[in-house]
C-alpha positions as CSV (number, residue, x, y, z in Angstrom):
1,M,0.0,0.0,-0.1
2,S,1.5,3.4,-1.1
3,A,1.7,6.3,1.4
4,P,-1.1,8.8,0.8
5,A,-0.4,12.1,-0.9
6,T,-1.6,14.9,1.2
7,E,-1.3,18.6,1.3
8,A,0.1,20.7,4.2
9,A,-2.6,22.4,6.2
10,A,-3.3,26.0,5.4
11,P,-1.4,28.3,7.8
12,H,-3.2,29.8,10.7
13,G,-5.2,32.8,9.7
14,G,-5.1,31.8,5.9
15,A,-8.6,30.6,5.7
16,A,-9.5,33.4,3.1
17,D,-7.2,31.5,0.8
18,V,-9.0,28.3,1.1
19,T,-12.7,27.4,0.2
20,F,-12.8,23.8,1.0
21,S,-10.3,22.3,3.6
22,V,-10.4,18.5,3.8
23,R,-8.3,17.0,6.8
24,N,-7.7,13.3,7.5
25,L,-11.0,12.2,6.0
26,W,-12.1,8.6,6.1
27,K,-15.2,6.8,4.9
28,V,-15.4,3.2,6.0
29,F,-18.6,1.2,5.1
30,G,-19.7,-1.5,7.5
31,R,-20.8,-2.0,11.0
32,N,-17.3,-2.2,12.4
33,A,-16.0,0.9,11.1
34,D,-14.8,2.0,14.6
35,K,-12.4,-0.9,14.5
36,V,-10.3,0.5,11.6
37,V,-9.7,4.3,12.2
38,G,-7.3,4.8,15.0
39,T,-6.3,1.1,15.3
40,D,-3.5,-0.9,14.0
41,L,-5.8,-1.8,11.0
42,E,-5.7,1.8,9.6
43,N,-2.6,1.0,7.8
44,A,-3.5,-2.3,6.4
45,D,-4.7,-3.0,2.9
46,R,-8.3,-3.2,1.9
47,D,-8.4,-7.0,1.7
48,R,-7.0,-7.5,5.2
49,I,-9.5,-4.9,6.6
50,K,-12.3,-6.6,4.7
51,E,-11.3,-10.0,6.0
52,E,-10.9,-9.0,9.6
53,T,-13.8,-6.6,10.0
54,G,-16.1,-7.0,7.0
55,C,-15.6,-3.3,6.3
56,T,-14.8,-1.6,3.1
57,V,-12.5,1.4,3.2
58,A,-13.7,3.8,0.5
59,V,-11.8,6.9,1.4
60,R,-8.6,6.7,3.5
61,D,-7.0,9.6,5.5
62,V,-7.5,12.0,2.6
63,S,-6.3,15.7,3.1
64,F,-6.3,18.7,0.6
65,D,-7.3,22.2,0.1
66,V,-9.4,23.7,-2.7
67,R,-8.7,27.4,-3.4
68,P,-11.1,30.1,-4.3
69,G,-11.9,30.3,-8.0
70,E,-10.0,27.1,-9.0
71,I,-11.3,23.8,-10.6
72,F,-10.0,21.0,-8.5
73,V,-10.3,17.8,-10.2
74,V,-10.5,14.4,-8.5
75,M,-9.8,11.5,-10.8
76,G,-9.3,7.8,-10.5
77,L,-10.7,4.5,-11.9
78,S,-13.9,2.9,-10.8
79,G,-13.7,1.9,-7.1
80,S,-11.0,4.5,-6.3
81,G,-13.3,6.4,-3.9
82,K,-13.7,9.6,-5.8
83,S,-17.5,9.7,-5.9
84,T,-17.7,8.7,-2.3
85,L,-15.3,11.5,-1.5
86,I,-17.4,14.2,-3.1
87,R,-20.6,13.1,-1.3
88,C,-18.7,13.3,1.9
89,L,-17.9,17.0,1.2
90,T,-21.7,17.7,1.4
91,R,-22.5,15.0,3.9
92,L,-24.7,13.3,1.5
93,I,-22.7,10.4,2.9
94,E,-21.5,10.8,6.4
95,P,-17.8,10.7,6.9
96,T,-16.4,8.1,9.3
97,A,-13.6,10.4,10.6
98,G,-11.8,13.6,9.7
99,Q,-12.9,17.2,8.9
100,V,-14.4,19.1,6.0
101,L,-14.3,22.9,6.4
102,L,-16.2,25.2,4.1
103,D,-14.8,28.8,4.6
104,G,-13.5,27.7,8.0
105,E,-16.8,26.2,9.1
106,D,-16.8,22.6,10.0
107,I,-19.6,20.9,7.9
108,G,-19.4,17.9,10.3
109,G,-20.6,19.8,13.2
110,A,-23.6,21.5,11.4
111,G,-27.0,20.5,12.5
112,P,-29.8,19.5,10.0
113,Q,-31.1,23.0,9.5
114,R,-27.7,24.6,9.0
115,L,-26.7,21.8,6.7
116,R,-29.8,22.5,4.6
117,E,-28.8,26.2,4.5
118,L,-25.3,25.4,3.3
119,R,-26.6,23.1,0.6
120,R,-29.1,25.7,-0.6
121,H,-26.9,28.7,-0.5
122,K,-23.2,27.8,-0.6
123,M,-23.1,24.5,-2.6
124,A,-24.7,23.1,-5.8
125,M,-24.1,19.7,-7.2
126,V,-24.3,18.6,-10.8
127,F,-24.9,14.9,-11.2
128,Q,-24.1,12.3,-13.9
129,H,-27.9,11.5,-14.2
130,F,-29.4,14.9,-14.6
131,G,-32.1,14.5,-12.1
132,L,-34.5,16.8,-13.8
133,L,-38.2,16.8,-13.0
134,P,-39.9,15.5,-16.2
135,N,-43.2,17.0,-15.7
136,R,-41.8,20.5,-15.3
137,R,-40.8,23.1,-17.9
138,I,-37.1,23.9,-18.3
139,I,-37.6,27.2,-16.6
140,D,-39.2,25.7,-13.6
141,N,-36.5,22.9,-13.4
142,V,-33.8,25.7,-13.5
143,A,-35.7,27.7,-10.9
144,Y,-36.3,24.7,-8.5
145,G,-33.6,25.7,-6.0
146,L,-34.8,29.1,-5.8
147,E,-38.4,27.9,-5.3
148,V,-37.2,25.7,-2.4
149,R,-35.7,29.0,-0.9
150,G,-39.0,30.7,-1.0
151,V,-38.0,33.2,-3.9
152,P,-41.1,34.7,-5.4
153,R,-42.1,33.4,-8.9
154,A,-41.3,36.3,-11.1
155,E,-37.8,36.8,-9.4
156,R,-36.9,33.2,-9.7
157,H,-38.0,32.9,-13.3
158,E,-36.0,36.1,-14.2
159,R,-32.9,34.6,-12.7
160,A,-33.7,31.2,-14.3
161,R,-34.0,32.9,-17.7
162,R,-30.5,34.5,-17.4
163,M,-29.0,31.1,-16.6
164,I,-30.8,29.4,-19.4
165,D,-29.4,32.0,-21.8
166,M,-25.9,31.7,-20.2
167,V,-25.7,27.9,-21.0
168,G,-26.9,28.4,-24.5
169,L,-30.5,27.2,-24.2
170,G,-32.4,30.5,-24.8
171,G,-35.8,29.7,-26.4
172,Y,-36.2,26.3,-24.6
173,E,-37.6,27.8,-21.3
174,N,-41.2,26.1,-22.0
175,S,-39.9,22.9,-23.2
176,R,-40.0,19.6,-21.1
177,P,-36.8,17.7,-20.4
178,G,-37.8,14.7,-22.5
179,E,-37.9,17.0,-25.5
180,L,-34.2,17.8,-25.1
181,S,-31.0,15.7,-26.1
182,G,-28.7,14.5,-23.3
183,G,-26.2,17.2,-23.7
184,M,-28.9,20.0,-23.6
185,Q,-30.5,18.2,-20.4
186,Q,-27.0,18.4,-18.8
187,R,-26.9,22.1,-19.6
188,V,-30.2,22.4,-17.8
189,G,-28.6,20.7,-14.8
190,L,-25.8,23.2,-14.9
191,A,-28.1,26.2,-15.2
192,R,-30.1,24.8,-12.2
193,A,-26.9,24.7,-10.1
194,L,-25.8,28.2,-11.3
195,A,-29.3,29.7,-10.6
196,V,-28.9,29.6,-6.9
197,D,-25.5,31.5,-7.1
198,P,-23.5,28.9,-5.1
199,E,-20.0,29.6,-3.8
200,V,-19.0,26.1,-4.8
201,L,-20.0,23.8,-7.6
202,L,-19.7,20.1,-7.2
203,F,-19.5,17.9,-10.3
204,D,-20.0,14.1,-10.0
205,E,-18.8,12.7,-13.5
206,P,-21.4,14.9,-15.1
207,F,-20.4,14.2,-18.6
208,S,-19.5,10.4,-18.7
209,A,-22.9,9.4,-20.1
210,L,-22.6,11.8,-23.0
211,D,-21.4,11.3,-26.5
212,P,-17.7,12.3,-27.1
213,L,-18.6,15.5,-29.3
214,I,-21.3,16.7,-26.8
215,R,-18.8,15.9,-24.0
216,R,-16.2,18.1,-25.5
217,D,-18.8,21.0,-25.9
218,M,-19.8,20.6,-22.3
219,Q,-16.2,20.7,-21.1
220,A,-15.8,24.0,-23.1
221,E,-18.9,25.2,-21.6
222,V,-17.7,24.6,-18.0
223,S,-14.3,26.3,-18.8
224,R,-16.1,29.3,-20.2
225,L,-18.5,29.7,-17.3
226,Q,-15.6,29.3,-14.9
227,R,-13.8,32.2,-16.6
228,E,-16.9,34.4,-16.5
229,L,-18.3,33.5,-13.1
230,D,-15.1,32.6,-11.1
231,K,-16.8,29.8,-9.2
232,T,-14.9,27.4,-7.0
233,S,-15.4,23.9,-8.4
234,V,-14.7,20.2,-7.4
235,F,-14.9,18.0,-10.5
236,I,-15.1,14.2,-10.3
237,T,-14.0,12.2,-13.4
238,H,-12.4,9.0,-14.4
239,D,-11.2,10.6,-17.8
240,L,-7.5,11.8,-17.7
241,Q,-8.0,14.0,-20.7
242,E,-10.9,15.7,-19.1
243,A,-9.0,16.2,-16.0
244,L,-6.0,17.8,-17.9
245,K,-8.4,20.1,-19.9
246,L,-10.5,21.3,-16.9
247,G,-8.3,21.1,-13.8
248,D,-6.3,23.9,-12.4
249,R,-5.0,21.1,-10.0
250,I,-5.6,17.4,-10.2
251,A,-5.9,14.9,-7.3
252,I,-5.3,11.1,-8.5
253,M,-7.0,8.6,-6.2
254,R,-6.3,4.8,-6.0
255,D,-8.0,2.5,-3.5
256,G,-9.4,5.3,-1.3
257,E,-6.1,7.3,-1.2
258,L,-4.7,10.3,-2.8
259,V,-1.5,9.3,-4.6
260,Q,-0.7,12.7,-6.2
261,V,-2.1,16.3,-6.0
262,G,-0.6,18.8,-8.5
263,T,-1.1,20.9,-11.6
264,P,-1.6,19.1,-14.9
265,E,2.1,19.8,-15.7
266,E,3.3,18.4,-12.5
267,V,1.1,15.2,-12.8
268,V,2.2,14.6,-16.4
269,G,5.8,16.0,-16.1
270,R,6.8,14.7,-12.5
271,P,4.6,11.7,-11.7
272,A,4.7,10.8,-8.1
273,N,5.0,7.0,-8.6
274,A,4.8,4.3,-11.2
275,Y,1.1,4.2,-11.0
276,V,0.7,7.8,-12.0
277,A,3.4,7.5,-14.7
278,D,1.4,4.6,-16.1
279,F,-1.8,6.5,-16.0
280,T,-0.3,9.5,-17.9
281,S,1.8,7.4,-20.3
282,D,-0.3,8.1,-23.2
283,V,-0.4,11.8,-22.9
284,A,1.7,13.8,-25.3
285,R,3.9,16.1,-23.1
286,T,3.8,18.8,-25.8
287,T,0.1,19.3,-25.2
288,V,0.3,19.7,-21.5
289,L,3.8,21.0,-20.6
290,T,4.3,24.8,-21.0
291,A,7.0,27.3,-21.7
292,R,7.2,27.9,-18.0
293,W,8.0,24.3,-17.4
294,L,11.3,24.4,-19.5
295,V,12.3,28.0,-19.0
296,R,16.0,28.5,-18.4
297,E,18.9,31.1,-18.5
298,P,20.5,31.7,-22.0
299,Y,23.6,29.6,-22.9
300,P,26.9,31.6,-23.6
301,E,27.0,33.1,-26.9
302,E,23.4,32.2,-27.5
303,R,21.2,34.8,-29.2
304,T,18.5,36.4,-27.1
305,D,16.4,38.2,-29.7
306,G,14.0,35.4,-30.5
307,P,10.2,35.5,-30.6
308,V,8.2,36.1,-27.3
309,T,5.6,34.0,-25.8
310,A,3.7,33.7,-22.5
311,P,4.7,31.2,-19.8
312,G,1.4,29.4,-20.2
313,T,1.9,28.6,-23.8
314,V,1.9,24.8,-24.4
315,L,5.0,23.5,-26.1
316,A,3.1,22.3,-29.1
317,E,2.5,26.0,-29.8
318,V,6.2,26.9,-29.0
319,L,7.3,24.6,-31.8
320,P,6.3,26.7,-34.8
321,M,7.9,29.7,-33.2
322,L,11.3,27.7,-32.8
323,A,11.0,26.5,-36.4
324,A,10.8,30.0,-37.7
325,S,13.7,31.4,-35.8
326,T,17.3,30.4,-35.0
327,A,17.1,32.1,-31.6
328,P,15.3,30.5,-28.5
329,V,11.9,31.9,-27.6
330,R,11.8,34.4,-24.9
331,V,9.3,33.6,-22.1
332,V,7.7,36.9,-20.9
333,E,5.1,37.5,-18.2
334,G,3.9,41.1,-18.1
335,D,7.1,43.1,-18.5
336,T,9.2,40.5,-16.9
337,L,11.5,38.1,-18.8
338,L,11.5,34.8,-17.1
339,G,14.1,33.1,-19.4
340,Y,14.3,31.2,-22.6
341,V,13.2,27.9,-24.3
342,G,15.0,26.5,-27.2
343,R,14.6,23.8,-29.7
344,D,16.5,21.2,-27.8
345,D,14.6,22.0,-24.6
346,V,11.5,21.0,-26.5
347,L,13.2,18.0,-28.1
348,R,14.1,16.7,-24.7
349,A,10.5,16.9,-23.6
350,I,9.5,14.9,-26.7
351,A,12.4,12.4,-26.2
352,E,11.1,11.7,-22.7
353,D,7.7,10.9,-24.3
354,Q,9.2,8.5,-26.9
355,L,12.5,7.0,-25.6
356,D,12.5,4.2,-23.2
357,N,16.3,4.9,-22.4
358,A,16.5,8.1,-20.3
359,A,20.2,8.3,-21.3
360,A,19.2,9.2,-24.8
361,A,17.3,12.3,-23.5
362,A,20.3,13.1,-21.5
363,A,22.3,13.0,-24.5
364,I,20.2,15.7,-26.0
365,E,20.8,17.9,-22.9
366,E,24.5,17.3,-23.1
367,E,24.8,18.3,-26.7
368,A,22.6,21.4,-26.1
369,S,24.7,22.7,-23.2
370,G,28.1,21.6,-24.3
371,E,28.7,20.1,-20.8
372,P,29.0,16.6,-19.8
373,S,25.7,15.1,-18.5
374,D,25.4,12.9,-15.3
375,G,22.8,10.9,-17.3
376,T,19.9,12.4,-15.2
377,V,17.1,13.6,-17.3
378,G,16.0,16.8,-15.8
379,H,12.5,18.2,-16.2
380,G,10.0,20.5,-14.5
381,P,10.1,24.3,-13.5
382,P,13.7,25.8,-12.7
383,E,13.2,25.2,-9.1
384,N,12.6,21.5,-9.5
385,R,15.2,20.9,-12.2
386,G,18.8,19.7,-11.8
387,G,20.7,20.6,-15.0
388,T,18.0,20.9,-17.5
389,G,18.8,23.2,-20.3
390,G,21.4,25.1,-18.4
391,P,21.5,26.8,-15.1
392,A,18.3,27.7,-13.4
393,P,17.4,31.5,-13.4
394,T,18.9,33.4,-10.6
395,G,16.6,36.2,-10.8
396,E,13.9,37.9,-13.1
397,R,14.9,40.6,-15.6
398,E,12.9,43.4,-17.2
399,V,12.3,43.1,-20.8
400,T,14.2,45.5,-23.0
């Protein structure tokens, strides 16, 4: 059993920088759950716990923070515990142990009335199965949460119309769910969640039942709404490509544990273990890693008048710039020059994708720098690299 990947707790007084804070969360199904957490069995594997207690560990000692305005994706295969985890965040499933804090408030300590208020005002959930009321018009489905709050009919319908327009369903207000396609019904579910203006949106594999093209459209829709509304989101999926497309950060689960939490670049470029490496093995690094990941100081005598790009530009878009220039690309953020990315830097990233022998990638590094390589393939941002593409930047410079 691998050691769980957890995040350090937010510093005292830093609650404003954290929306959800999950600490040492457990969910054990079975009558003897109290014989697992806090005992010698809590470090045992699932099979042994099942054999000795009859219990199933769904979520094991999970800790992480979700920051305001980010999409935090939790992904894993079937049975990894991801859907149980998101239901524990709202207490649709009662956790066995641990804490879930929303804006510093312990959800586990909330009584029934306070929990209803939190669900109605601060959180909204979008499910895989749309959960629409078939006999109600679309506008009444979208306005349902406001109706439960007691909002007057005219006011809730006005809000519902705005949300229907926002998700691209203007003109369907008086239709019934059965008259809409699956993708359109999921848009209704999204509009219903947005209508109550929640602080946090929770998505439980909302697009897994959709056709690939509709699914891609819905992913783009979530990204657009996130930019426009700046909501905090927790998104559950089993699809790595979906996680990489949507997530500001990704948490990978296996057997109820977190095995890695990081940005898409960190997950793909610096996998925590062999499981994550295998999970991400089919991902082309050039479509995920960015110029910031490979930025470096210039080599001696190297030209420094190359084209300019932003640090968030993926390497696949940097390649045409390098092909059109003999100088490395300058990576610029605002008015600050962060460093350079050259052809050999990108070739090394491609080599790590395609070559089994790490020494081959190291040879590219050696040829680029003109210095002997120790055979270690470095990658990642400057502070995490050892010898990749020259010395790490010692400071930022103003662009001239």
